[in-house]
C-alpha positions in Angstrom: 9.7 7.7 -6.1 8.0 11.0 -6.7 9.3 13.6 -4.4 6.8 15.1 -1.9 4.6 12.3 -1.8 3.2 11.8 1.8 2.7 8.1 2.4 1.3 6.0 4.9 2.7 3.2 5.7 1.6 -0.1 8.5 1.9 -3.9 8.9 1.2 -6.3 11.4 4.1 -8.6 13.0 4.4 -10.8 10.0 5.1 -7.5 7.8 6.8 -5.9 10.9 11.0 -6.7 9.2 9.8 -5.8 5.8 8.4 -2.7 6.9 11.4 -1.8 8.5 13.7 -2.2 5.4 11.3 -0.4 3.2 11.6 2.5 5.5 15.4 2.5 5.5 17.1 5.3 3.2 13.3 7.1 2.2 14.3 10.5 1.0 12.3 13.2 -0.9 8.9 11.9 0.7 6.8 12.2 4.1 6.3 9.0 5.6 3.9 8.1 8.6 4.6 4.9 10.0 1.6 3.8 11.9 3.1 0.7 13.2 3.5 -2.1 14.7 6.7 -1.0 16.2 7.8 -4.6 17.5 7.3 -8.2 15.7 4.8 -9.2 18.8 1.5 -10.7 17.1 -1.1 -7.9 16.7 -3.8 -7.5 14.5 -3.3 -6.7 11.2 -6.9 -4.6 11.0 -5.8 -2.2 13.6 -3.0 -1.0 11.4 -4.7 -1.3 7.8 -7.8 1.1 9.1 -5.0 3.6 10.4 -3.7 3.7 7.1 -6.6 3.5 5.0 -8.2 6.4 6.9 -5.2 8.7 6.7 -5.2 8.1 2.4 -9.2 8.6 3.1 -9.2 11.9 4.9 -6.5 13.0 2.4 -3.5 12.9 5.3 -1.6 10.9 2.9 -1.4 10.7 -0.8 -1.2 6.9 -1.0 -0.6 3.9 1.5 1.3 0.8 2.0 0.2 -2.2 4.0 2.0 -5.4 4.8 0.9 -8.7 6.5 1.9 -12.4 5.9 -0.4 -12.9 2.4 -1.6 -9.1 2.4 -5.3 -10.6 2.0 -6.4 -9.1 5.7 -5.2 -5.9 4.8 -6.3 -5.7 1.7 -10.1 -6.4 2.4 -9.6 -4.4 5.7 -8.5 -1.3 3.8 -11.1 -2.0 1.0 -14.0 -1.2 3.6 -13.2 2.3 3.6 -14.3 4.8 0.7 -12.3 5.9 -2.1 -9.8 3.4 -1.3 -8.6 1.2 -3.9 -6.1 -1.3 -2.2 -4.2 -3.9 -4.5 -2.7 -6.9 -3.5 0.6 -7.2 -5.6 3.1 -9.8 -5.4 5.4 -8.8 -8.0 5.8 -5.6 -10.5 3.8 -7.0 -12.9 0.8 -7.3 -10.8 1.7 -3.3 -9.4 2.1 -1.7 -13.1 -1.9 -2.4 -14.0 -3.1 -1.8 -10.3 -1.9 1.9 -10.9 -2.2 2.3 -14.6 -5.4 0.7 -14.7 -7.1 0.6 -11.6 -5.7 3.6 -9.8 -4.8 1.6 -6.6 -4.2 4.1 -3.9 -3.0 1.6 -1.2 -0.2 -1.1 -2.1 -0.8 -4.5 -0.2 2.2 -6.4 0.0 2.3 -10.3 1.2 5.3 -10.2 3.0 5.7 -13.7 3.7 5.8 -14.0 -0.2 8.1 -11.8 -1.6 12.0 -11.1 -1.0 13.2 -7.8 0.3 14.2 -6.9 -3.4 11.3 -8.0 -4.8 9.1 -5.7 -2.4 11.6 -2.9 -3.5 10.7 -3.3 -6.9 7.1 -3.5 -6.1 7.1 -0.4 -4.3 9.2 1.3 -6.8 6.8 0.2 -9.5 3.8 1.1 -7.6 5.0 4.6 -7.0 6.4 5.7 -10.3 3.7 4.6 -12.7 0.5 6.6 -13.5 -2.9 6.1 -14.2 -4.1 6.1 -17.6 -7.5 7.1 -17.2 -9.7 7.2 -20.1 -11.4 4.3 -20.4 -10.2 3.3 -16.8 -11.1 6.1 -15.1 -14.8 4.9 -16.4 -14.5 1.9 -14.6 -12.7 2.8 -11.7 -15.8 5.1 -11.2 -17.9 2.3 -10.9 -16.1 0.6 -8.0 -17.2 2.8 -5.0 -21.0 1.9 -3.8 
């Protein structure tokens, strides 16, 4: 990952274990963990709103959200203006999410990826640059 990044992360109970693994060994970046902090059942929107708000307000450069399918957290985060949350289940999906769509919140389906796959998805998401150009014109049309 790029040094000096500020990342907000959050998960529901289905994403808790994977979130904890992804937090291990993170160096050179600032990570704000918005929970959940236990594997007990919780409501995913509570954490998705916190992460999306942090990115929306500029308190974090990017966000990571995890839940069982990642659909719920992606839908919730995308309700926020300026958020482009992308559901990524493999690195090949994360690459255009950044390079073409300038995604700023990564949503990972914790029940459908391995730890190794999740790490690779995160690596790609945080190393690929937005290409701009024709893609910027399209991205500018996303917000309502």
